[in-house]
C-alpha positions in Angstrom: -4.5 86.1 6.2 -1.7 88.6 5.7 -2.3 90.1 2.4 0.4 92.8 3.7 3.0 90.4 4.0 5.8 89.4 0.8 7.4 86.0 0.9 10.9 86.1 -0.1 11.4 82.7 -1.1 14.2 80.3 -0.2 16.2 83.5 2.1 17.6 82.7 5.4 17.2 85.9 7.5 14.4 88.4 6.7 14.2 91.5 8.1 11.4 94.9 8.0 10.4 96.9 10.7 12.4 95.1 13.3 10.4 91.8 13.0 12.9 89.0 12.3 12.3 85.4 10.8 14.4 83.1 9.7 13.3 79.9 7.4 14.7 76.1 7.9 14.6 74.4 11.2 18.8 75.5 11.9 18.5 78.6 10.2 18.1 80.4 13.5 21.6 80.6 13.8 21.7 82.5 10.8 19.5 84.4 12.2 21.4 84.7 15.6 24.6 86.2 13.3 22.5 88.4 11.9 21.8 89.7 15.1 25.0 90.1 16.9 26.0 91.8 13.6 23.8 94.5 13.3 24.4 94.9 17.2 28.2 94.2 18.1 30.1 94.2 14.5 31.2 92.2 11.9 34.3 90.6 13.5 32.6 89.7 16.7 29.7 87.8 13.7 32.7 86.2 12.3 34.3 84.7 16.0 30.7 83.8 17.2 30.1 82.0 13.7 33.7 80.0 13.9 32.9 79.3 17.8 29.7 77.3 16.2 31.0 75.9 13.1 27.9 78.2 11.1 28.6 79.6 7.3 28.3 83.6 8.2 27.7 84.5 4.4 24.6 82.0 3.0 22.5 84.1 2.4 19.8 81.2 0.2 19.0 77.7 1.0 19.3 76.9 -2.7 22.0 74.7 -1.1 19.6 72.5 0.5 16.9 72.0 -2.2 15.6 69.1 -3.4 14.6 68.7 -7.1 12.1 66.5 -7.5 10.8 66.5 -11.3 7.1 65.8 -12.6 7.8 62.6 -14.9 4.0 61.6 -15.4 4.4 62.2 -19.4 5.9 60.2 -22.0 9.0 62.2 -23.5 11.7 59.9 -22.7 14.5 62.3 -23.3 13.0 65.0 -20.9 12.9 61.8 -18.0 16.8 61.0 -18.9 17.6 64.8 -18.2 15.9 64.7 -15.5 16.8 61.6 -13.9 20.6 63.2 -14.7 19.8 66.5 -13.3 18.5 63.8 -9.8 21.7 62.1 -10.0 24.0 65.1 -9.9 22.0 67.0 -7.4 21.8 64.2 -5.0 26.0 63.5 -5.4 26.0 66.7 -4.5 
């Protein structure tokens, strides 16, 4: 529907031509910090981030990504590797 839109997969905040977006249900906090920094200064944004306990320098949603491997195959060694990756990612 919007062929001129360029998606930025995994980004927290995107900005183009005075249009701002944020990804994820609570990423609007990062968008708010972005706007505070843009229209005031870095120190104010840091103060706000500390007040609300928000990670100000998070630029990606990769910390929240979930690995779901396609396991509909017969390669047992690959399945073991997939299980290992899932275990490591779950344990953080």
